[in-house]
C-alpha positions in Angstrom: -57.0 64.5 2.9 -56.9 64.5 6.7 -57.4 60.6 6.8 -54.1 60.3 5.0 -52.0 62.0 7.6 -51.7 59.2 10.1 -50.4 57.0 7.5 -48.0 59.3 6.7 -46.9 60.2 9.8 -46.6 56.3 10.8 -44.5 55.8 7.6 -42.2 58.9 9.0 -41.8 57.8 12.3 -41.4 54.0 11.2 -38.7 55.2 8.8 -36.8 57.5 11.6 -37.2 54.6 14.0 -35.4 52.1 11.5 -32.4 54.8 10.9 -32.0 55.4 14.5 -32.2 51.5 15.5 -29.2 50.9 12.7 -27.3 53.6 14.0 -27.4 52.4 17.2 -27.0 48.8 16.7 -24.4 49.0 13.9 -26.0 46.8 11.4 -23.7 44.0 9.9 -21.8 45.3 7.0 -20.5 42.8 4.4 -16.7 42.2 4.4 -14.7 44.9 2.2 -11.3 42.9 2.1 -9.2 42.9 -1.0 -8.1 39.8 -2.6 -4.8 38.5 -1.2 -2.0 36.7 -2.6 -3.9 33.3 -2.2 -6.3 34.7 -4.4 -4.1 35.8 -6.7 -2.6 32.4 -7.1 -6.1 31.4 -9.0 -5.5 33.7 -11.7 -3.3 31.5 -13.6 -6.5 29.1 -14.5 -8.1 31.9 -16.3 -8.7 31.2 -20.1 -9.6 28.4 -22.3 -8.1 24.9 -22.1 -8.3 21.6 -23.9 -8.4 18.2 -21.8 -7.7 14.5 -22.6 -8.5 12.0 -20.2 -5.7 9.6 -19.8 -5.5 5.8 -19.2 -3.3 4.5 -16.1 0.3 5.2 -16.8 -0.6 7.0 -19.9 1.1 10.4 -20.9 -0.7 12.9 -23.3 1.9 12.1 -25.8 0.7 8.3 -25.7 -3.0 9.4 -26.1 -4.6 8.4 -29.3 -7.9 9.9 -31.1 -10.0 7.6 -29.2 -8.9 9.2 -25.7 -11.8 11.2 -24.2 -11.6 14.7 -25.0 -13.1 18.2 -23.4 -12.9 21.6 -22.7 -12.6 23.7 -19.5 -13.3 27.4 -19.5 -12.0 29.2 -16.5 -12.6 33.0 -15.0 -12.5 34.8 -12.0 -15.4 36.6 -10.1 -14.2 39.6 -8.5 -10.8 38.5 -7.9 -12.0 36.3 -5.0 -13.4 33.0 -6.8 -12.4 31.0 -9.6 -15.2 29.6 -11.7 -14.4 26.5 -14.0 -16.7 25.1 -16.3 -16.2 21.7 -17.8 -17.5 19.7 -20.7 -16.7 16.7 -22.3 -16.7 12.9 -22.8 -16.1 10.8 -19.7 -15.4 7.8 -21.9 -17.8 5.4 -24.2 -19.6 8.7 -25.4 -21.1 9.7 -21.9 -20.9 13.4 -21.8 -20.7 15.5 -18.7 -20.9 19.2 -18.0 -19.6 20.6 -14.5 -19.1 23.7 -12.7 -16.3 24.2 -10.0 -15.6 27.2 -7.5 -12.7 27.7 -5.9 -11.8 30.5 -3.3 -9.5 31.2 -0.2 -10.8 31.3 3.4 -8.6 33.6 5.3 -9.8 32.3 8.6 -9.2 28.8 7.7 -6.0 29.3 5.8 -7.2 27.0 3.1 -8.6 27.0 -0.5 -12.3 26.2 -0.6 -14.9 25.2 -3.4 -17.8 23.3 -4.8 -18.3 21.0 -7.5 -21.3 20.2 -9.2 -21.8 18.3 -12.2 -24.7 16.6 -14.7 -24.2 13.1 -13.7 -25.0 13.2 -9.9 -27.4 14.7 -7.6 -24.3 15.9 -5.4 -22.8 19.0 -4.3 -19.1 18.4 -3.1 -17.4 20.7 -0.7 -13.6 21.0 -1.1 -11.0 22.4 1.2 -7.4 22.3 0.3 -3.7 23.4 0.2 -1.1 24.8 -2.6 1.8 22.5 -2.0 5.3 23.6 -0.9 6.5 23.9 -4.4 3.8 26.5 -5.2 2.8 24.6 -8.4 0.0 22.1 -7.3 -3.3 22.8 -5.6 -4.8 19.8 -3.7 -8.2 19.8 -2.7 -10.2 17.2 -0.6 -13.8 16.2 -0.1 -15.9 13.6 1.3 -18.3 11.9 -0.8 -20.0 8.4 -1.4 -17.7 5.4 -1.7 -17.5 5.0 -5.6 -14.8 2.4 -5.4 -16.8 -0.7 -4.5 -17.4 -0.2 -0.7 -19.8 1.4 1.4 -20.3 4.4 3.3 -18.3 7.7 2.9 -14.7 8.1 1.6 -12.1 11.0 0.9 -11.5 12.0 -2.7 -8.4 14.3 -3.5 -8.1 16.3 -7.0 -4.7 17.8 -7.5 -4.2 20.5 -10.3 -0.4 20.2 -10.9 0.9 23.2 -13.2 3.5 21.9 -15.2 3.9 25.3 -17.0 1.8 28.2 -17.6 0.0 26.4 -20.6 -0.2 22.8 -19.4 -2.0 21.3 -16.1 -2.0 17.7 -14.8 -5.1 16.8 -12.8 -5.1 13.7 -10.8 -8.3 12.4 -8.9 -7.7 10.0 -6.2 -9.8 8.1 -3.4 -8.6 7.2 0.0 -9.4 3.5 0.3 -8.1 1.9 3.7 -5.9 4.7 4.2 -4.1 4.5 1.0 -4.4 6.9 -2.1 -5.5 5.4 -5.3 -5.4 7.3 -8.6 -8.8 6.8 -10.6 -8.4 9.4 -13.1 -5.9 11.4 -15.0 -6.6 14.5 -17.3 -3.8 16.4 -19.4 -4.8 20.0 -19.5 -3.5 22.3 -22.2 -4.4 26.0 -22.9 -5.8 26.5 -26.2 -3.8 28.3 -28.5 
């Protein structure tokens, strides 16, 4: 019994020392901010959506039954982060699953996010803003040049709310200073 006293005393003094140190140094605490107006903007994505990939110059009304289709499921995480889960045909029966996160960085005054998918070993890191109309979120990320060149180029995904139940997603690449659209998707809220 007496042999356990030093162990108990050591544990007691260690605990007391840790508490005193924490009080003295005011250990870092996680931020306790509330979601702001920029975070509220993301809530309009929440819900279940159907996607249709459009050919260049094509509208959703022109798309036939052979157009690649998929789905998008969107939910908020704690009021700060939007989590988008995509699943669908990329054309020719090539299926893809992806997860996108979008939040807002108060210090940068920009939307930030990530994208990962089942087709490549790369995590994309986004930054962007909502345009002056308040209807279009434009997110940019640097990535490998998939447009036939070498090195890294800038990509931009723009989510434009045509209505509360309709989004037009335009994906572009910046080549030699000019933006080129390489994919457009018509996104409609499931009824």
